[in-house]
N, C-alpha and C positions, 0 to 999 in steps of 0.2 A: 768665489764673484766678489768682486770688488765694490760692496753695496755703499761706502763712504764715498767711493769716485762716480757711483752712479747717480746718487741723491744730492752730489756736490753738483755735478754737470746738470740734471733737472734744474736745480735751484738756480745756476748760473743762467741754462738757456730762457727760464721765463722773466727771470731779473731784467735779462739786456732786452729779449722781444717786446715787453713790457715797457722800458725806454726807447726802442726805438719807434715806439706808438706815439709819443709823448714828442719826442724829438723830431723825429722822421715825420712825420705829420704835415708839421709849418713846412719845411724843407719843399718838400714834394707838392706842396699846395704852391710854391712862389718858384717851384721850376715849371709848372703846369701853368701858369697863367702871368707870369713875368713878361716883359716885352724888351729885358735889356740884351743890348746889341751883343753881348758878349757873356749870354748863358751858357752856353758850351764849356767854358773855362769852369763854371761852377759844376755840370753836369761831368767833368771829368774830373774832377775833384772827387766828387762822390762815387763814381765809379771807378777810380784808385784800384782800392781793396781786390776787384775783381783779375787784375792783371797784376800785379806787384805780388812776387814772394813773398809767400806768408813771414819767411823767417827774417827780409828786409822791413817789411811793415812791422813785425815786432821789434826788431833792433831799434826802429826809430822811435815807436811808443815806449819801449824802457830805457832811451836817452830822456825822451820827455815828461818820462814820470820819475826820473832817477834823482837822488838826492840832491843833486849837483844842478838840476833844474830849477826855474821860480817855481813851475807847477810842487814839483817834489817838494821844495824849501817850507812854501806855504802850507801846503796836506801835514806836511811833519811837524812845521809848527802849531798846527790844530789839535794834530791827535798824538804828536808824540812819537809817531814811526812813520815812516817813509810808505810810498803807493807800490815800488815795485816788490814783488813776491808775495802781492796779498792778495785776498778776492776782491778789493775795491779796485785792485789795479789789472786785475784777470775781467772784470766788470766794462773797464773804459778801452782795453784793448777789445774786448769782444764785439763792443757797441761800434768800433771805428771799422773793423772787420766786413761786420754782418751789416754794416749802414746802406750801403745799395740793393742787399735781398730787401730789404724794406722800403727804401725809397723810391724804386724804380718800377714795383707793380702799383705803387699808390699814387705816384705821380702819372704813368700810365692811365690807369682809371679815371682821376682826375681833369685830364686833359680831354676823354671823351663825352665829359658831360656838357649836353647840350646849352651851349650861351644865351640862348634866349630863354632859357629856364633863369638861370642867373639874372641876366636883365632885367627880367618879369620881378622878380623876389625884389631885386633892388629897387625898382618904382612903385612898387608896393610898400616903400618906405622899411623894409626891413635891413638891418646892420648885416655887415660881412660874416660875422661871427653865426648870426641866425640863419645866414643864406647857408654856412657848409653846414650847421647842424639838420637843416630842415631840407635844404636840396641836395650840396654836393654830396655829404658823407653817405645818405642813401643810395644815392644813386650810383656810389663807388664803389659800397662793401666788398665786392669782390676782391678787389686791387688789395682793401685793406687789410682782408682776412687772408690772403695770399701772401701779402708781406710781412704780416704778424707772422705768419706759419713757416714761410722761406726763413727768417731770420733765426725764429727759434731751432728750425732743424740745422741750420746753419752751423749756432754757436755749439750744438751737441757733440756735430765730429770737428770742430775746429783744435789743430793740433799745434800750427808752427807758432803763431802768434801765444797762445796760450804758453808754450813751451818757453817760449822767448821771456815774456813777459811775469810769468806766474810761477815757471819753474818746476819742481816737481814733490811738494809738501804734503803728505799726507794729511788728509781733512781739510786744507785749507785754498792747495791750488790744482792738486792731482785731479783732474777731469778723466772720464773715461776713455779716450783717444790716448792717454798717457800711460793709461792703466795698463790699455792693451801693447801698448810700446813696450811698457815692462816686461809683460811677459812672453814677447817675443825674445827681448835681450836674455831673458832666463831661462827660453826654450822650453817653456812651457805654453805650448800650441795650442793642448787642450781648455787652457783657461782664456787663452787668448781670443781662441774660436768662440767657447762661450760668450763673452763680454760683447765680441764682435757679430754676434750673431742678435745678440738682445738690442744692441744699437741699431743693427739694421730694420730690424722687427719693428721696433718704436718709433723710428724714421718712416717706415712703408706706413702704418696707421694711421701715422699722424698726417701724411700727404692724404693716402686714400680718405680719411675724414674730409679733408679741406676742398678736395676736389668734389666729392660728394657734394658739400657743402654749396658751393661754388655753382654747379651743374645743378640743383635745387632752384639757386637766386633767379638764373639767367636762363631755366629751361622756361620755354612756351608750349602749353597744350594745346591740343587741334581747337578745343572748345573757345581758346583767348586769340584765335588768330583772327 
């Protein structure tokens, strides 16, 4: 069992899903409440990783983070090394690949909040931030949790983007998905099977807990009807 790859994958997934909450929440709020005529273009950009082949997405991210790109040169001037084939580059690539899995559930939940409650909060003098914290967020917790977990689960199993941007460096960029691929390439099907079963079991437990939490949040007992 490649525990180094397992712990690195868990670390990557936790960093990515946490960052998705920080970055994705404002995007989801804007998509939910904006009246911009061409909002569909922004929605298409967010959803693009869902339909774009992972190798294509990974190639574009690799070029954008490479040593010849402005981002790559800027990062190298700060740290002394590039972004490609590093854990940091892996985080950026996974953020982009998992963005729709985080943003879309949150945007759907935000858009279902009763506008009368939001207007009432504004009329009572609450700021937009306070309205979000006290009204929108509590009523959208199910979508927020779903987005958090889906981005986490998707990062656990990401392969194409991770391989293109991070390569296969033990302890640095080798994730569980790549380790499974290595086992198969070496005809170690028993080792690949153990790691695949572990990943599947972990993903199943994570999703089960999420659906259980969401069910309890939204369930209405006969006493409450």
